[in-house]
N, C-alpha and C positions, 0 to 999 in steps of 0.2 A: 331643525333648522336647515342643514344642508340637504336633507332627504327630500325637501319640498322643491328643490331646484330641478327644472326640466331643461337640460342643456340643449342648445340648438344643434342642428345636424352639422357634421364636419364639412366645411366648404371644400370644394375640390382644389387640388394643386396648391395648397398653402402649407408652408413649413410649420411643423408642430414641435414645440420644445418638449424633449423627453424627460418630464419631471418624475422624480421618484416619489414613492408614497410612504408616509410615516403613519403607523397605527397608533391612534391615541389610546386605545385600550391597552396596548402593550406598554406604553409609557406609564399609564396609571398603575399597571401591575409591577412596575419597576424593572422591566426587561433591560438588562445590561446591553444586549445585542442591539436593541432598538435605540437606546441612548447613544451608543457608539455610531450607529447609522445616522442619527439626527445630527450629531456633531460633525461628522464627515461631510454631510450635505451642506451644512451651514458654513463650513470652511471653504467649500468650492463654489457651487452655484448660488447658494443662499436662498433658493426658491424650492418649494416642494408642496405636494398635496398632503393634507392631513385628513385621514379617514375618520370621520365623525359619525358614521352610520349607526353606531350603538350608543353614542353619548348624548343624543338629543334630549332624552328625558331627564338626564342628570343636569344638563345645562339649564333647562327650564326650571328645575327644582331649586336652583340656586338664586332665583329672583327674590330680592328682599321683600318683606311685607310693607306695603304702602297703603295710605288711606284709599278707601273704595273709589272716591271721586277721581283720584289720580290714576288708580289701577285700571279703571275702565277705559281710559284714553291712552295710557302709557304702557300697557302690558307687553306689547310686542317689542317696544324699544327697551323696556326694562329687562325683559328676558334676554334679548340679544346682548345688551351691554354686560349684564351679570355673567351670562354664560361665556361670552367671548373673553372677558377678563380672566375667568377661571382657566380657560384653555391656554391662553398665551402665558399666564403666570406659571402654569405647569410646564410649558415648554422652556421657559427661562430656568426653572429649577433643574430640569433635566440637562440643559446645556451647562449649567454651573457644575453639576455632578460630573458630567462627561469630561469637562475640562479640568477637573480636580480642584475647583475653587472652594475655599472655606471661609467662614466668618463673614466679615464685612465685604470681602471681595466677591461674594456670590451675587449674581445679577439681581436676584429678587430683592436684595437689600438696598438696591438703588431704585426700586419701584414700589415703595411702601404706600399702602392705600390712604394713610392719614397725612401724607405729605403732598403739597401742591405739585402738579405736573400738567403737561399739555396733552395727556391722553384724551382721545376723542373718538366718537363714532361719526361716520359720514355716509350720507346717501348720495351716490354719484349718478348723474344723468348726463350722457353725451348725446345731444339732440341730433336727429338726422340732418344731413347737409348734402343736398343734391348737387351743389356747385363744387367743382374741383378747386383746390387751392390750399394755401398754407393756413395754419391756425386750427386745423381739424385735429381732434383728439387731445393727447397730452404729450408734450415733448419728452424725450428721453431724460431719465432722472433716477436717482436713488431716493428712498424714503428717509425722512428726517429722523424718525424715532428708532425704537428697538425692534419690535415685531409688528407686522401687518397681517391681519386675518381678513381675507376677502372672499365673498360669495358673489358669483356672477353666472348668468345663464347663457351669455352669448360670447362669441369670439371678439377680440379687440386688443387684449393685453398681450404684449410681446416682451420677451426677455432676451438679452444679448448674451450669448454663450461665451464663457471665458475660454472654452476649448477651441471653438471654431471662429469666434468673433463674428458670428452670423445671428440674425434675428430669427426667433421662432415664436409662433403663436402658442399661448397656453390654452389648451382645450378645456372647456367647462366639464366638470365631472360630478355627477350626482352623488350626494352624500359626503362630499369632500369640500374642504376649504382650501384655498391657496394661501400659503404662508410665505412671507419673505422677511429676510433680515434687513434692518435699516441701518443708517449711518451710526446712530448712537450706540447700538449694540456692537457694531464693528469697533468703534472707538473704545468702548468699555472693555472689550476683550483684548485690547492691545493690538488690534488689527489682525487677530487670528481668524475671525469670522468675516464673511464676505457679504457686503450689501450690493447685490447685483443690479446693474443698469437695466431699466425697463421703460416701456412707453405704452401708450394706447393709440392705436390707429385702426381705421376701418379696414375690413378685409379687402374691399374693392377701393377704387380711387375716390369714390364718393360714399359717404355713410348714408345708406338708404333706409335705415330704421333707427329708432331711438335705442340707446344702449344703457342699461341700468346695472348698477352693482351696489353692494353695501359693504363697507369696510370698517374695521376696528383698528385704530392706530394706537398701539401701546408705546408710550414715551417715558423716559426716565424722570425722576424727580427734577424739578427746575434747578435745584442747586447741585445736582450731580456734576462732577468735574471730570473731564477727559481731555486727551490730546487728539486733535483732529488731523486730517490728511496733510495739512500744511505745517504740522508741528506746533500749532498754537494750543495752549491750555485755556479752555473756556468752559462755561457752564452749559448744561443741556438746553436751558432756556435761551441763552445767547445764540447757540447754534440754530435752534428752532426759529428764532426771530430773523436771523440773517438769511437763512435759506428760504423762509416764507416770503421775504421781500423779493427774492429772485423769482419765485413762482408767480408773483404779480406782474412781472415784466412781460412784454410781448415775446413771442417765440424767438424772434431774431436776436434779441438781447439775452435771452436765457441761454442760448447756444454758446455765447461768448464767456460764460462764467462757469468755472469748474466746480463751484459750490453746488450747482444743480446736480451733478453726478457724484458728489461727495469725494472727488479726487480719484474716482475709480475709472475715469475715461478721459481721453484726450484725442481730439481729431478723429473721432469714430472708432478708436482702438482702446481696448481695455488695458489698464496699467497694472 
């Protein structure tokens, strides 16, 4: 999957976010050091590269058997969904272990496969836009769910550093996925983990080419309950529906609602 990505060249004079790399192979082998590293990253920035260079064949092998008529048309989507779910569920298990969670408190027990959830795969297209102005890209936000797995070939995704409060572009990296923690996992962790603010913008003032990416959004079971950034107790589905309504608003209205950034940002500053 990730090995087929051919990242675009690094544009000149743009700030690059210094993301750390987590080895999926080491997590699979149960490396305590790598699990500790994963937890530390998710407590601070909440964004990292996941090295999948040697996991591609295993991800493809996990595609379930489907009728031939479906398989011929859905094989790529099926492989991606099955492989992505396997990867993010493994990350959840490692985070649970790293935080010392047991029994029902473990994150994977809020993400059971046979229980309704808002988990989804999305193909994202940001069309080229040669006229300058607002409404280009995707306003700053945090993700609704638990973990996001993203593959992209071009620059555009930016993350707001909690250390410097400055924006940095995330460089595309062959063989690696970009992973980030979402609001729901932050809430499920008792706010120990960080769902970092990010946005999508063109490198120049105009978006001169189409930008494509593919994302897998892991979300908790609809009935999972947690306390949000305002101290409200609500279900994962209620949070999803409330925040999704904000996403539908024009950029100007989005900027006025703290739900968009999950309570992580106010007036351009991280909280």
